[in-house]
N, C-alpha and C positions, 0 to 999 in steps of 0.2 A: 504494500499499499504505500502511497506518497508519503513523505515525511511529516507533512502537516497533519494528515490523518492519523498516523501512527502516534505522534506525539499527543493527539486529542484523545485517542482511543486509550492509550496507557494512563493518561491523567484521569479520565472518567472512570476507567475499571479500577484503578487504585482507589479513588475517591468512594466508589460504591462498595468496595471490598472493607475498607478501613475507615470510612467516614472522615477521611483527610488524605493528604498527600505528603510524601517526604519532601525534604528540602531539594533533593536533586531533581525530582519531577517537577516540582514548582519552578525550579529555577530555568528548567528545559522548556517549560510551557511559556514562562514570562518572556524568554528569550526570543521564541518564535512569535508569540501573539501579543506581547505587552501585557501589563497589569489589567488594562481595560479589556483585553480580550479573554483573560483568565476569569474576571468577573463575568463576562459574558457566558463563557461555557458554564460557570457554576450556575448562573440564572438559568439557562436553558435546561441543565440536569434537574434542578429543583423544580422548575416548573412542570417539566414532563413527568417527574415523579409524583408530584402532587395531583396532576391530572389522572395519572394511572391509578392512584390510590382512590380518588373520587370515583372514577368509573368502575372500579373493581368493587366498592362498597355499595354503590347504586345498582350493581347488576346491570350496566349498560348493555342493552342488546346490540348484536351485530347487525348494521343496516342491511336492509332487504331481506332479512331472515336468512343470510347465507350462513353456511356451517362454520364453525370455529376453525381457524387455520392450525391450531395446536390443541392438544389435550389440555382443560382446564386444571389448574392447581388445585390441590385439596384444600378446602376452606378451613378445616380444624386443624389446630396446631398439635403437633406430636406432644404426648406427655412427657 
């Protein structure tokens, strides 16, 4: 994948896995996109996550009655 996509992917994956990023990942992302770009990435991830949670809790239907593209995740948490 192109360098800018790789940097973004690694930043977002680390963020989602650890709820933060290490100094190296942060510095690499700032170098490529600037601090404003990092904030933009964080905003997009946060907004998408919030929308996904709202849609999941509201049991938002698939448009036009189309089948789910993936099997649904279990709604109950494991004990």
